[in-house]
C-alpha positions in Angstrom: 119.0 109.8 125.2 119.4 113.5 125.8 116.8 113.8 128.7 119.4 113.6 131.7 121.9 116.1 129.8 119.3 118.8 129.6 117.5 117.8 132.8 114.3 116.7 131.4 111.9 114.3 133.2 110.8 112.9 129.9 111.1 113.7 126.1 109.4 117.0 125.5 108.8 116.5 121.7 107.2 113.1 121.3 105.0 112.6 118.3 102.2 110.8 120.1 99.5 113.3 121.1 99.7 114.0 125.1 97.2 116.3 126.6 99.7 117.3 129.3 101.7 119.1 126.5 98.7 120.9 124.9 99.5 124.3 123.9 96.6 126.7 123.3 97.4 128.9 120.4 94.6 131.4 119.6 93.3 128.9 116.8 93.7 125.8 119.0 91.9 127.5 122.0 88.9 128.7 119.7 88.5 125.1 118.3 88.7 123.6 121.9 86.2 126.1 123.0 83.9 125.2 120.0 84.0 121.5 121.1 83.2 122.4 124.8 80.4 124.6 123.6 79.1 121.5 121.5 79.2 119.3 124.5 77.2 121.9 126.5 74.5 122.2 123.8 74.3 118.3 123.6 73.4 118.3 119.9 74.6 119.0 116.4 77.8 118.6 114.8 81.2 120.3 115.5 83.7 120.3 112.6 87.4 121.1 113.2 89.5 121.1 110.0 93.2 122.0 109.5 96.4 121.0 107.6 98.4 117.8 108.4 100.1 117.9 111.8 98.4 121.1 113.2 97.2 119.4 116.2 93.5 118.2 115.6 94.0 115.0 117.3 95.8 116.6 120.3 92.8 118.9 120.8 90.4 115.7 120.9 92.7 114.0 123.4 92.7 117.3 125.6 89.1 117.4 125.5 88.6 113.8 126.5 91.2 114.0 129.2 89.5 116.9 130.7 85.9 115.4 130.3 84.6 115.4 134.0 80.9 114.7 133.0 80.2 111.2 134.0 77.0 111.4 132.0 79.0 111.4 128.6 80.1 108.1 127.2 82.7 108.9 124.5 84.3 106.9 121.8 87.1 108.1 119.2 87.3 106.7 115.7 90.3 107.1 113.6 89.0 106.5 110.1 90.1 104.9 106.9 88.2 104.9 103.7 84.9 103.3 105.1 81.6 102.7 103.4 78.5 103.5 105.6 78.2 99.9 106.9 81.9 99.7 107.6 81.5 102.9 109.7 78.6 101.5 111.5 80.7 98.4 112.3 83.3 100.6 113.8 81.0 102.5 115.9 79.5 99.2 117.3 83.1 98.0 118.1 84.2 101.3 119.8 81.1 101.5 122.0 81.4 97.8 122.7 77.8 97.1 121.5 76.5 93.6 121.2 75.1 92.9 117.7 73.0 89.9 116.6 73.4 89.5 112.8 75.6 91.3 110.5 73.2 93.2 108.3 73.1 97.1 108.3 69.7 96.9 109.9 71.1 94.8 112.7 73.8 97.3 113.2 71.3 100.3 113.3 69.0 98.4 115.7 71.9 97.5 118.0 73.2 101.1 118.2 69.7 102.5 118.9 69.1 100.0 121.7 72.6 101.0 123.2 71.7 104.6 123.0 68.2 104.2 124.6 70.0 102.3 127.5 72.2 105.2 127.9 69.3 107.7 128.0 67.7 105.6 130.5 70.7 106.0 132.7 70.7 109.8 132.2 73.7 109.4 129.8 74.3 110.3 126.2 77.0 109.1 123.6 79.7 111.4 122.1 81.4 110.2 119.0 84.7 111.8 117.8 85.6 111.0 114.3 89.2 111.8 113.5 90.7 111.9 110.1 87.2 112.5 108.8 88.4 113.6 105.3 88.7 110.0 104.5 85.0 109.4 104.8 82.8 109.3 101.7 79.9 111.7 101.5 77.6 108.6 102.0 79.4 107.7 105.2 79.1 111.2 106.5 75.5 111.2 105.7 75.2 108.0 107.8 76.5 110.0 110.8 73.7 112.5 110.2 71.2 109.6 110.2 72.6 108.5 113.6 71.9 112.0 114.9 68.3 111.4 114.1 68.1 108.9 117.0 66.1 110.9 119.6 64.1 110.3 122.8 61.9 112.9 124.6 63.0 115.5 122.0 66.6 115.0 123.0 69.5 113.6 120.7 71.0 110.3 121.9 74.2 110.8 120.2 76.5 113.8 119.2 79.4 113.7 116.8 82.5 115.8 116.4 84.3 115.6 113.1 88.1 116.4 112.8 89.8 116.2 109.6 92.2 117.7 107.0 91.2 120.4 104.6 89.6 118.0 102.2 86.8 117.6 104.7 85.6 121.1 103.8 85.0 119.9 100.1 82.9 116.9 101.2 80.7 118.9 103.5 80.3 121.8 100.9 79.0 119.5 98.3 75.6 120.2 97.0 74.2 117.0 98.3 75.3 117.6 101.9 72.8 120.4 102.6 71.1 118.4 105.3 74.3 117.7 107.1 75.5 121.4 107.0 72.2 122.5 108.6 73.1 120.3 111.7 76.6 121.9 112.0 76.5 124.3 115.0 80.1 125.4 115.0 83.2 124.9 112.9 86.8 126.0 113.3 90.1 125.9 111.1 93.5 125.3 112.6 96.4 127.3 111.3 100.2 126.7 111.7 101.8 128.6 114.6 103.3 132.2 114.0 106.8 132.9 114.8 106.1 134.1 118.3 103.7 131.1 119.0 106.6 128.7 117.9 108.7 130.1 120.7 105.9 129.8 123.3 105.2 126.3 122.1 108.8 125.2 122.5 109.2 126.8 125.7 105.9 125.4 127.0 107.0 121.9 126.1 110.3 122.3 127.6 108.8 123.5 130.8 106.3 120.7 130.9 109.2 118.2 130.6 111.0 119.8 133.5 113.8 121.5 131.6 116.3 122.8 134.3 118.5 124.9 131.7 117.5 128.5 131.4 118.2 129.0 127.7 118.4 125.8 125.6 117.9 127.7 122.4 119.5 131.2 121.5 117.1 134.1 120.8 117.3 134.1 117.0 116.9 130.2 116.9 113.1 130.3 117.2 112.5 132.5 114.1 114.7 129.9 112.2 112.8 127.0 113.6 109.6 128.6 112.4 111.1 129.1 109.0 112.4 125.4 108.7 109.0 123.9 110.0 106.5 126.5 108.7 105.0 126.5 112.1 103.4 123.1 111.9 103.5 121.7 115.4 104.2 118.0 114.2 107.2 119.2 112.2 108.3 121.3 115.1 108.3 118.2 117.3 110.2 116.1 114.8 112.9 118.9 114.2 113.3 120.1 117.8 113.7 116.6 119.0 116.6 116.1 116.5 118.1 119.4 117.5 118.1 118.4 121.2 119.8 115.0 120.2 122.5 117.0 118.2 123.1 119.3 121.1 123.6 116.4 123.4 126.0 114.7 121.0 128.0 117.9 120.4 127.7 118.8 124.3 126.0 122.1 123.6 124.5 123.9 126.4 122.9 126.5 124.0 121.5 125.7 120.3 122.1 128.4 117.9 121.3 129.1 114.3 124.4 127.3 113.0 123.5 124.2 114.7 120.0 124.5 113.2 121.3 124.9 109.8 123.6 121.8 110.1 120.8 119.6 111.5 118.4 121.0 108.7 120.8 120.0 106.0 121.4 116.5 107.7 117.6 115.9 107.8 116.9 117.1 104.2 119.4 114.4 103.0 118.0 111.8 105.3 114.3 112.4 104.6 114.3 113.0 101.0 117.3 110.9 99.8 117.7 113.2 97.0 120.8 114.2 95.0 119.8 117.9 95.0 117.4 117.0 91.9 120.2 115.4 89.9 119.0 112.2 88.1 120.9 109.7 86.0 119.2 109.4 82.6 118.4 106.0 81.3 121.2 104.8 78.9 120.8 102.5 76.2 123.3 99.6 76.0 125.0 100.7 72.7 124.9 104.5 73.5 128.6 106.0 73.6 127.8 108.4 76.6 131.5 108.9 77.5 132.2 110.6 74.2 129.9 113.4 75.3 131.7 116.3 77.3 128.3 117.2 78.9 127.5 113.6 80.0 130.8 113.3 81.5 130.4 116.6 83.3 127.1 115.5 84.6 128.3 112.2 86.0 131.2 114.1 87.9 128.5 116.4 89.3 126.5 113.5 90.5 129.5 111.6 91.9 130.5 114.8 93.9 127.0 114.9 95.3 127.2 111.1 96.2 130.4 111.8 98.0 129.0 114.7 100.0 126.0 112.5 101.0 128.5 109.7 102.0 130.4 112.1 104.0 127.4 113.1 105.9 126.5 109.5 106.6 130.0 108.9 108.0 129.7 112.0 110.2 126.4 110.6 111.5 128.0 107.1 112.3 130.8 109.0 114.2 128.3 110.9 116.3 126.5 107.9 117.2 129.6 106.2 118.2 130.4 109.0 120.3 127.2 108.8 121.9 127.4 105.1 122.6 130.9 105.7 124.1 129.5 108.5 126.3 126.6 106.1 127.6 129.3 103.4 128.3 131.4 105.7 130.2 128.4 107.1 132.2 127.3 103.4 133.1 130.9 102.5 134.0 131.0 105.7 136.5 127.6 104.6 137.8 129.0 101.1 138.3 132.1 102.3 140.1 130.1 104.6 142.5 127.9 101.8 143.3 130.5 99.4 144.1 132.5 101.9 146.1 129.4 102.8 148.1 128.8 99.0 148.7 132.3 98.4 150.0 132.3 101.3 152.3 
């Protein structure tokens, strides 16, 4: 939508993790360094934790995209709540391992055969488990058991665990001591600081080929940090919406007033709330209109409903303007193409 208006080659704030847009804050660079260190060691577990949306998956994608070692065969799992056998089945599926039978023993034997074959080719397996906080302690323990597959005193498989902060609680449980002893490094991601938010936004704009010198005013970055709490995923959602707003309003520069307006719009859209107001349940025979307090409460709710409807109408008007703008643009392109053909 707004790409051509701001001179982008592509959308700079897509939600899908893209290694090309990886931004190495101090915490992200440390986590990536630990993962690379783990690869060099060829053994043990690396654990990366962090709040939702802080970029754990992006780090994994960045690591895999820059993996130039042909001797490493990598697979990435995005887990749900899997029991140990289901986890093994997913490992078998991601590595494309052929299994004869469907028992847990059959799965383990097939995985071991596969790992031995890799070793004979001077290769080793890397398993990246994303959303690892969804695993039970028994399933995490199953990963430790896989690390026991060795040949010539060398581990045949190595695992990296990425997860939300709940993963810490699983690992720190008293019955997980053996697993903890296999962890060679761990890192915890944190939200971006205000200065890092500015660097993050400018980095992604540059990667997308932005041609404008100042898309956002100087004070805008601090406000974006305040609205998103420095969480990269929230930044992507919010700034993408800001750019759409800037396009619809034909703004060369997005300032704090625009940010506040978009934030208010998104608050209504995403929460659907009436600013906390709720209609109380009313019994059929209850004479609520005789209560002055109830009448005032209903009036307040109606005013809030009116405000939300007004906001919705404004959004529809903006979208109509956008469609009209696209039609005019297409019409000009068609006219130019026709003129060129006639000449």
